[in-house]
C-alpha positions in Angstrom: -21.0 -7.9 26.4 -24.3 -7.4 24.7 -26.2 -9.9 22.6 -24.2 -9.1 19.5 -21.0 -10.0 21.3 -19.6 -6.4 21.4 -18.8 -4.5 24.6 -21.5 -2.4 26.2 -20.4 1.2 26.2 -22.1 3.1 29.0 -20.7 6.5 28.2 -18.2 8.4 26.1 -16.7 11.4 27.8 -15.3 13.8 25.2 -12.4 15.7 26.6 -11.8 19.3 25.4 -8.7 20.7 23.6 -7.4 22.0 26.9 -7.8 19.8 30.0 -6.8 22.2 32.7 -7.6 23.0 36.3 -10.2 25.4 35.1 -12.1 22.4 33.5 -11.6 20.1 36.5 -15.0 20.7 38.1 -16.8 19.7 34.9 -14.5 16.8 34.4 -15.2 15.5 38.0 -19.0 15.9 37.4 -18.8 13.9 34.2 -16.7 11.1 35.7 -18.8 10.9 38.8 -21.9 10.5 36.6 -20.5 7.3 35.1 -18.3 5.9 37.8 -20.7 3.2 38.9 -21.9 2.2 35.5 -21.2 -1.4 34.5 -20.5 -0.9 30.8 -17.3 0.4 29.3 -16.5 4.1 29.7 -14.6 5.6 26.9 -12.5 8.7 27.4 -12.3 10.4 24.0 -9.1 12.5 24.1 -8.9 12.9 20.3 -9.0 16.7 20.4 -6.8 17.2 23.5 -3.7 19.4 22.9 -2.9 20.0 26.6 -3.5 17.7 29.5 -2.4 19.2 32.8 -0.8 17.1 35.5 -4.0 17.6 37.6 -6.2 16.4 34.8 -3.9 13.3 34.4 -4.3 12.5 38.1 -8.1 12.8 38.0 -8.3 10.6 34.9 -5.8 8.1 36.4 -7.7 7.9 39.7 -11.0 7.3 37.7 -9.4 4.5 35.8 -7.9 2.9 38.9 -11.3 3.0 40.7 -13.0 1.4 37.7 -10.3 -1.3 37.5 -10.7 -2.1 41.2 -14.5 -2.6 40.6 -13.8 -4.7 37.4 -15.4 -2.1 35.3 -13.8 -1.3 31.9 -12.4 2.1 30.9 -10.4 3.0 27.8 -9.0 6.0 26.2 -9.1 7.1 22.6 -5.7 8.7 22.2 -5.1 12.3 21.3 -4.2 13.1 17.7 -1.8 15.8 18.9 1.6 14.0 18.9 3.1 15.6 22.0 0.0 15.1 24.0 -0.2 11.5 22.9 3.4 11.0 24.0 2.5 12.5 27.4 -0.4 10.2 27.9 1.8 7.2 27.1 4.7 8.3 29.4 2.3 9.3 32.3 1.0 5.8 32.7 -2.6 6.8 31.8 -2.4 4.6 28.7 -1.5 1.5 30.6 -4.3 2.1 33.1 -6.9 2.4 30.3 -5.6 -0.7 28.5 -5.4 -2.9 31.5 -8.1 -5.3 32.8 -7.1 -5.2 36.5 -5.2 -3.1 38.9 -2.4 -5.6 39.3 -1.6 -5.5 35.6 -1.8 -1.7 35.5 0.5 -0.9 38.4 2.4 -4.1 38.8 6.2 -4.2 39.1 6.8 -4.5 35.3 5.1 -1.1 34.8 6.9 0.8 37.4 
């Protein structure tokens, strides 16, 4: 937290409308650039209409690695209804709302 009592946001990663394999190289570069940061990383998925399974795996792995290091990450949910439902059902939402790995992937979430 900073002096005003709010969380420090290190970076916001704005995701494009289509998070596909074709964009995975850029996504990996952006995530790698902020992986070790100590402040909160925000994944802004507001504009996303399609999130490929590969993109979901990359984002989930990023969230798990940050949780293991006690570094916060959260997602701003897509406004597109079907994509929002996919993020919820994929488990990505749980990962980005958890404070530790045990809460995120514990037995009650499986």
